[in-house]
ChimeraX commands (.cxc) that place a marker at each C-alpha (Angstrom):
marker #1 position 54.35,10.13,6.03 radius 0.5
marker #1 position 51.17,10.44,3.94 radius 0.5
marker #1 position 52.46,7.80,1.50 radius 0.5
marker #1 position 53.11,5.42,4.39 radius 0.5
marker #1 position 49.56,5.87,5.64 radius 0.5
marker #1 position 48.21,5.47,2.10 radius 0.5
marker #1 position 50.30,2.32,1.77 radius 0.5
marker #1 position 48.77,1.01,5.00 radius 0.5
marker #1 position 45.31,1.75,3.62 radius 0.5
marker #1 position 46.28,-0.02,0.39 radius 0.5
marker #1 position 47.43,-3.14,2.24 radius 0.5
marker #1 position 44.33,-3.08,4.46 radius 0.5
marker #1 position 41.96,-2.75,1.48 radius 0.5
marker #1 position 43.75,-5.56,-0.33 radius 0.5
marker #1 position 43.48,-7.81,2.74 radius 0.5
marker #1 position 39.75,-7.11,2.67 radius 0.5
marker #1 position 39.59,-8.09,-1.01 radius 0.5
marker #1 position 41.65,-11.21,-0.35 radius 0.5
marker #1 position 39.23,-12.27,2.36 radius 0.5
marker #1 position 36.31,-11.53,0.04 radius 0.5
marker #1 position 37.77,-13.66,-2.74 radius 0.5
marker #1 position 38.48,-16.57,-0.36 radius 0.5
marker #1 position 34.86,-16.44,0.82 radius 0.5
marker #1 position 33.70,-16.48,-2.81 radius 0.5
marker #1 position 35.78,-19.54,-3.62 radius 0.5
marker #1 position 33.62,-21.34,-1.04 radius 0.5
marker #1 position 30.30,-19.74,-2.07 radius 0.5
marker #1 position 30.42,-20.03,-5.87 radius 0.5
marker #1 position 30.08,-23.84,-6.03 radius 0.5
marker #1 position 26.90,-23.56,-3.93 radius 0.5
marker #1 position 25.49,-20.94,-6.30 radius 0.5
marker #1 position 26.36,-23.11,-9.29 radius 0.5
marker #1 position 24.68,-26.13,-7.70 radius 0.5
marker #1 position 21.50,-24.16,-6.94 radius 0.5
marker #1 position 21.23,-22.92,-10.54 radius 0.5
marker #1 position 18.93,-24.93,-12.79 radius 0.5
marker #1 position 19.96,-22.95,-15.88 radius 0.5
marker #1 position 22.96,-24.66,-17.53 radius 0.5
marker #1 position 24.42,-21.40,-18.87 radius 0.5
marker #1 position 24.19,-19.75,-15.45 radius 0.5
marker #1 position 25.77,-22.79,-13.81 radius 0.5
marker #1 position 28.64,-22.74,-16.33 radius 0.5
marker #1 position 29.06,-19.01,-15.68 radius 0.5
marker #1 position 29.47,-19.64,-11.95 radius 0.5
marker #1 position 31.94,-22.44,-12.63 radius 0.5
marker #1 position 33.94,-20.16,-14.92 radius 0.5
marker #1 position 33.87,-17.36,-12.35 radius 0.5
marker #1 position 35.13,-19.79,-9.72 radius 0.5
marker #1 position 38.15,-20.44,-11.94 radius 0.5
marker #1 position 38.64,-16.69,-12.37 radius 0.5
marker #1 position 38.23,-16.08,-8.64 radius 0.5
marker #1 position 41.06,-18.52,-7.97 radius 0.5
marker #1 position 43.17,-16.45,-10.37 radius 0.5
marker #1 position 42.12,-13.28,-8.52 radius 0.5
marker #1 position 43.39,-14.84,-5.29 radius 0.5
marker #1 position 46.68,-15.70,-7.00 radius 0.5
marker #1 position 47.10,-12.15,-8.32 radius 0.5
marker #1 position 46.48,-10.71,-4.87 radius 0.5
marker #1 position 49.00,-13.16,-3.37 radius 0.5
marker #1 position 51.51,-12.02,-6.00 radius 0.5
marker #1 position 50.99,-8.38,-4.98 radius 0.5
marker #1 position 51.28,-9.21,-1.27 radius 0.5
marker #1 position 54.52,-11.07,-1.93 radius 0.5
marker #1 position 55.93,-8.07,-3.80 radius 0.5
marker #1 position 54.94,-5.84,-0.87 radius 0.5
marker #1 position 56.45,-8.23,1.68 radius 0.5
marker #1 position 53.06,-8.50,3.39 radius 0.5
marker #1 position 50.80,-11.38,4.39 radius 0.5
marker #1 position 47.32,-11.40,2.81 radius 0.5
marker #1 position 45.62,-12.77,5.90 radius 0.5
marker #1 position 44.52,-11.15,9.12 radius 0.5
marker #1 position 41.36,-9.39,8.07 radius 0.5
marker #1 position 37.83,-10.66,7.52 radius 0.5
marker #1 position 35.72,-8.95,4.88 radius 0.5
marker #1 position 32.43,-8.48,6.72 radius 0.5
marker #1 position 30.83,-6.92,3.65 radius 0.5
marker #1 position 31.36,-10.08,1.61 radius 0.5
marker #1 position 30.38,-12.18,4.60 radius 0.5
marker #1 position 27.00,-10.41,4.57 radius 0.5
marker #1 position 26.59,-10.78,0.81 radius 0.5
marker #1 position 27.45,-14.49,0.98 radius 0.5
marker #1 position 24.97,-14.93,3.83 radius 0.5
marker #1 position 22.25,-13.20,1.78 radius 0.5
marker #1 position 23.10,-15.46,-1.15 radius 0.5
marker #1 position 22.77,-18.54,1.07 radius 0.5
marker #1 position 19.40,-17.29,2.30 radius 0.5
marker #1 position 18.30,-16.83,-1.30 radius 0.5
marker #1 position 19.32,-20.38,-2.17 radius 0.5
marker #1 position 17.37,-21.72,0.80 radius 0.5
marker #1 position 14.14,-20.08,-0.41 radius 0.5
marker #1 position 11.50,-22.26,-2.05 radius 0.5
marker #1 position 11.53,-20.58,-5.47 radius 0.5
marker #1 position 10.67,-22.39,-8.70 radius 0.5
marker #1 position 13.54,-22.90,-11.19 radius 0.5
marker #1 position 13.45,-19.69,-13.25 radius 0.5
marker #1 position 12.58,-17.57,-10.23 radius 0.5
marker #1 position 15.44,-19.15,-8.23 radius 0.5
marker #1 position 17.84,-18.44,-11.09 radius 0.5
marker #1 position 16.67,-14.81,-11.19 radius 0.5
marker #1 position 17.15,-14.50,-7.42 radius 0.5
marker #1 position 20.62,-16.05,-7.59 radius 0.5
marker #1 position 21.63,-13.62,-10.34 radius 0.5
marker #1 position 20.53,-10.73,-8.14 radius 0.5
marker #1 position 22.66,-12.01,-5.27 radius 0.5
marker #1 position 25.62,-12.59,-7.60 radius 0.5
marker #1 position 25.40,-9.11,-9.08 radius 0.5
marker #1 position 25.48,-7.54,-5.62 radius 0.5
marker #1 position 28.71,-9.47,-5.05 radius 0.5
marker #1 position 30.15,-8.31,-8.38 radius 0.5
marker #1 position 29.30,-4.67,-7.71 radius 0.5
marker #1 position 30.98,-4.92,-4.31 radius 0.5
marker #1 position 34.11,-6.37,-5.91 radius 0.5
marker #1 position 34.12,-3.80,-8.71 radius 0.5
marker #1 position 34.07,-1.02,-6.11 radius 0.5
marker #1 position 36.86,-2.68,-4.10 radius 0.5
marker #1 position 39.14,-3.32,-7.06 radius 0.5
marker #1 position 38.55,0.16,-8.43 radius 0.5
marker #1 position 39.61,1.60,-5.09 radius 0.5
marker #1 position 42.82,-0.40,-4.74 radius 0.5
marker #1 position 43.76,0.16,-8.37 radius 0.5
marker #1 position 43.44,3.94,-7.86 radius 0.5
marker #1 position 45.58,3.78,-4.70 radius 0.5
marker #1 position 48.19,1.63,-6.49 radius 0.5
marker #1 position 48.41,4.31,-9.19 radius 0.5
marker #1 position 49.10,7.03,-6.62 radius 0.5
marker #1 position 51.71,4.82,-4.92 radius 0.5
marker #1 position 53.42,4.23,-8.29 radius 0.5
marker #1 position 52.87,0.47,-8.10 radius 0.5
marker #1 position 52.54,0.03,-11.88 radius 0.5
marker #1 position 52.79,-3.77,-11.86 radius 0.5
marker #1 position 50.05,-3.90,-9.23 radius 0.5
marker #1 position 47.91,-1.53,-11.29 radius 0.5
marker #1 position 48.15,-3.91,-14.24 radius 0.5
marker #1 position 47.19,-6.96,-12.16 radius 0.5
marker #1 position 44.35,-5.13,-10.41 radius 0.5
marker #1 position 43.05,-3.72,-13.70 radius 0.5
marker #1 position 42.95,-7.24,-15.16 radius 0.5
marker #1 position 40.85,-8.46,-12.23 radius 0.5
marker #1 position 38.63,-5.37,-12.33 radius 0.5
marker #1 position 37.90,-5.96,-16.02 radius 0.5
marker #1 position 37.04,-9.61,-15.36 radius 0.5
marker #1 position 34.64,-8.57,-12.59 radius 0.5
marker #1 position 32.96,-6.09,-14.96 radius 0.5
marker #1 position 32.69,-8.76,-17.67 radius 0.5
marker #1 position 31.12,-11.18,-15.18 radius 0.5
marker #1 position 28.60,-8.52,-14.17 radius 0.5
marker #1 position 27.76,-7.90,-17.84 radius 0.5
marker #1 position 27.28,-11.64,-18.46 radius 0.5
marker #1 position 24.98,-11.82,-15.44 radius 0.5
marker #1 position 22.98,-8.89,-16.80 radius 0.5
marker #1 position 22.57,-10.64,-20.16 radius 0.5
marker #1 position 21.50,-13.87,-18.47 radius 0.5
marker #1 position 19.10,-11.92,-16.23 radius 0.5
marker #1 position 17.30,-10.50,-19.27 radius 0.5
marker #1 position 16.60,-14.03,-20.51 radius 0.5
marker #1 position 15.96,-15.65,-17.12 radius 0.5
marker #1 position 13.79,-12.83,-15.77 radius 0.5
marker #1 position 11.59,-13.19,-18.84 radius 0.5
marker #1 position 11.24,-16.91,-18.13 radius 0.5
marker #1 position 10.39,-16.18,-14.50 radius 0.5
marker #1 position 7.88,-13.57,-15.67 radius 0.5
marker #1 position 6.25,-16.04,-18.07 radius 0.5
marker #1 position 5.68,-18.41,-15.17 radius 0.5
marker #1 position 4.13,-15.54,-13.25 radius 0.5
marker #1 position 1.87,-14.66,-16.20 radius 0.5
marker #1 position 0.71,-18.27,-16.51 radius 0.5
marker #1 position -0.16,-18.36,-12.81 radius 0.5
marker #1 position -2.10,-15.09,-13.09 radius 0.5
marker #1 position -3.98,-16.34,-16.14 radius 0.5
marker #1 position -4.83,-19.61,-14.37 radius 0.5
marker #1 position -6.16,-17.72,-11.35 radius 0.5
marker #1 position -8.21,-15.42,-13.58 radius 0.5
marker #1 position -9.59,-18.37,-15.55 radius 0.5
marker #1 position -10.62,-20.18,-12.36 radius 0.5
marker #1 position -12.31,-16.99,-11.16 radius 0.5
marker #1 position -14.35,-16.68,-14.39 radius 0.5
marker #1 position -15.66,-20.26,-14.44 radius 0.5
marker #1 position -19.08,-20.68,-12.90 radius 0.5
marker #1 position -19.02,-22.86,-9.83 radius 0.5
marker #1 position -20.91,-26.15,-9.90 radius 0.5
marker #1 position -23.28,-25.02,-7.17 radius 0.5
marker #1 position -24.36,-22.02,-9.26 radius 0.5
marker #1 position -24.90,-24.29,-12.28 radius 0.5
marker #1 position -27.08,-26.63,-10.27 radius 0.5
marker #1 position -29.20,-23.79,-8.93 radius 0.5
marker #1 position -29.86,-22.53,-12.41 radius 0.5
marker #1 position -31.00,-25.96,-13.57 radius 0.5
marker link #1:1,2 radius 0.2
marker link #1:2,3 radius 0.2
marker link #1:3,4 radius 0.2
marker link #1:4,5 radius 0.2
marker link #1:5,6 radius 0.2
marker link #1:6,7 radius 0.2
marker link #1:7,8 radius 0.2
marker link #1:8,9 radius 0.2
marker link #1:9,10 radius 0.2
marker link #1:10,11 radius 0.2
marker link #1:11,12 radius 0.2
marker link #1:12,13 radius 0.2
marker link #1:13,14 radius 0.2
marker link #1:14,15 radius 0.2
marker link #1:15,16 radius 0.2
marker link #1:16,17 radius 0.2
marker link #1:17,18 radius 0.2
marker link #1:18,19 radius 0.2
marker link #1:19,20 radius 0.2
marker link #1:20,21 radius 0.2
marker link #1:21,22 radius 0.2
marker link #1:22,23 radius 0.2
marker link #1:23,24 radius 0.2
marker link #1:24,25 radius 0.2
marker link #1:25,26 radius 0.2
marker link #1:26,27 radius 0.2
marker link #1:27,28 radius 0.2
marker link #1:28,29 radius 0.2
marker link #1:29,30 radius 0.2
marker link #1:30,31 radius 0.2
marker link #1:31,32 radius 0.2
marker link #1:32,33 radius 0.2
marker link #1:33,34 radius 0.2
marker link #1:34,35 radius 0.2
marker link #1:35,36 radius 0.2
marker link #1:36,37 radius 0.2
marker link #1:37,38 radius 0.2
marker link #1:38,39 radius 0.2
marker link #1:39,40 radius 0.2
marker link #1:40,41 radius 0.2
marker link #1:41,42 radius 0.2
marker link #1:42,43 radius 0.2
marker link #1:43,44 radius 0.2
marker link #1:44,45 radius 0.2
marker link #1:45,46 radius 0.2
marker link #1:46,47 radius 0.2
marker link #1:47,48 radius 0.2
marker link #1:48,49 radius 0.2
marker link #1:49,50 radius 0.2
marker link #1:50,51 radius 0.2
marker link #1:51,52 radius 0.2
marker link #1:52,53 radius 0.2
marker link #1:53,54 radius 0.2
marker link #1:54,55 radius 0.2
marker link #1:55,56 radius 0.2
marker link #1:56,57 radius 0.2
marker link #1:57,58 radius 0.2
marker link #1:58,59 radius 0.2
marker link #1:59,60 radius 0.2
marker link #1:60,61 radius 0.2
marker link #1:61,62 radius 0.2
marker link #1:62,63 radius 0.2
marker link #1:63,64 radius 0.2
marker link #1:64,65 radius 0.2
marker link #1:65,66 radius 0.2
marker link #1:66,67 radius 0.2
marker link #1:67,68 radius 0.2
marker link #1:68,69 radius 0.2
marker link #1:69,70 radius 0.2
marker link #1:70,71 radius 0.2
marker link #1:71,72 radius 0.2
marker link #1:72,73 radius 0.2
marker link #1:73,74 radius 0.2
marker link #1:74,75 radius 0.2
marker link #1:75,76 radius 0.2
marker link #1:76,77 radius 0.2
marker link #1:77,78 radius 0.2
marker link #1:78,79 radius 0.2
marker link #1:79,80 radius 0.2
marker link #1:80,81 radius 0.2
marker link #1:81,82 radius 0.2
marker link #1:82,83 radius 0.2
marker link #1:83,84 radius 0.2
marker link #1:84,85 radius 0.2
marker link #1:85,86 radius 0.2
marker link #1:86,87 radius 0.2
marker link #1:87,88 radius 0.2
marker link #1:88,89 radius 0.2
marker link #1:89,90 radius 0.2
marker link #1:90,91 radius 0.2
marker link #1:91,92 radius 0.2
marker link #1:92,93 radius 0.2
marker link #1:93,94 radius 0.2
marker link #1:94,95 radius 0.2
marker link #1:95,96 radius 0.2
marker link #1:96,97 radius 0.2
marker link #1:97,98 radius 0.2
marker link #1:98,99 radius 0.2
marker link #1:99,100 radius 0.2
marker link #1:100,101 radius 0.2
marker link #1:101,102 radius 0.2
marker link #1:102,103 radius 0.2
marker link #1:103,104 radius 0.2
marker link #1:104,105 radius 0.2
marker link #1:105,106 radius 0.2
marker link #1:106,107 radius 0.2
marker link #1:107,108 radius 0.2
marker link #1:108,109 radius 0.2
marker link #1:109,110 radius 0.2
marker link #1:110,111 radius 0.2
marker link #1:111,112 radius 0.2
marker link #1:112,113 radius 0.2
marker link #1:113,114 radius 0.2
marker link #1:114,115 radius 0.2
marker link #1:115,116 radius 0.2
marker link #1:116,117 radius 0.2
marker link #1:117,118 radius 0.2
marker link #1:118,119 radius 0.2
marker link #1:119,120 radius 0.2
marker link #1:120,121 radius 0.2
marker link #1:121,122 radius 0.2
marker link #1:122,123 radius 0.2
marker link #1:123,124 radius 0.2
marker link #1:124,125 radius 0.2
marker link #1:125,126 radius 0.2
marker link #1:126,127 radius 0.2
marker link #1:127,128 radius 0.2
marker link #1:128,129 radius 0.2
marker link #1:129,130 radius 0.2
marker link #1:130,131 radius 0.2
marker link #1:131,132 radius 0.2
marker link #1:132,133 radius 0.2
marker link #1:133,134 radius 0.2
marker link #1:134,135 radius 0.2
marker link #1:135,136 radius 0.2
marker link #1:136,137 radius 0.2
marker link #1:137,138 radius 0.2
marker link #1:138,139 radius 0.2
marker link #1:139,140 radius 0.2
marker link #1:140,141 radius 0.2
marker link #1:141,142 radius 0.2
marker link #1:142,143 radius 0.2
marker link #1:143,144 radius 0.2
marker link #1:144,145 radius 0.2
marker link #1:145,146 radius 0.2
marker link #1:146,147 radius 0.2
marker link #1:147,148 radius 0.2
marker link #1:148,149 radius 0.2
marker link #1:149,150 radius 0.2
marker link #1:150,151 radius 0.2
marker link #1:151,152 radius 0.2
marker link #1:152,153 radius 0.2
marker link #1:153,154 radius 0.2
marker link #1:154,155 radius 0.2
marker link #1:155,156 radius 0.2
marker link #1:156,157 radius 0.2
marker link #1:157,158 radius 0.2
marker link #1:158,159 radius 0.2
marker link #1:159,160 radius 0.2
marker link #1:160,161 radius 0.2
marker link #1:161,162 radius 0.2
marker link #1:162,163 radius 0.2
marker link #1:163,164 radius 0.2
marker link #1:164,165 radius 0.2
marker link #1:165,166 radius 0.2
marker link #1:166,167 radius 0.2
marker link #1:167,168 radius 0.2
marker link #1:168,169 radius 0.2
marker link #1:169,170 radius 0.2
marker link #1:170,171 radius 0.2
marker link #1:171,172 radius 0.2
marker link #1:172,173 radius 0.2
marker link #1:173,174 radius 0.2
marker link #1:174,175 radius 0.2
marker link #1:175,176 radius 0.2
marker link #1:176,177 radius 0.2
marker link #1:177,178 radius 0.2
marker link #1:178,179 radius 0.2
marker link #1:179,180 radius 0.2
marker link #1:180,181 radius 0.2
marker link #1:181,182 radius 0.2
marker link #1:182,183 radius 0.2
marker link #1:183,184 radius 0.2
marker link #1:184,185 radius 0.2
marker link #1:185,186 radius 0.2
marker link #1:186,187 radius 0.2
view
């Protein structure tokens, strides 16, 4: 009986991941479009291709289990996608928008890494070795995407910070210049 209940948990968790991946297939093009950094945009486009493969792998596992992948909505991913959409709708300048988008994307990746790690561990206990292999492949791709986002963030956050420094310097410079009214009084 415990294995049957663990199997039910496994199927339920995978339905959640399936829903999450389907939501991402719709969200990633919007993130790519909102990115002004070409490398970041290409990264989102590449991850969209990978996400489609993730969906296919999950469908392969569901078929082997004799289960349907549908029937559950991943509310966690729904919230993350909604936050990402809110981020995109903000009025940030280019580098700052890219930095914000990366933050939203990394939250998504961390959520997926946790989900795939969980189902992979359950698949191991259930002796589903083929599933373990497919899930491990997806898990590694999610980790690689997160690492790429981290590398891009280091570059993009610096660019966003430079814009911030320039604004601060401009404000300080304006504050140090004598006003025209003071100059006239001195004359």
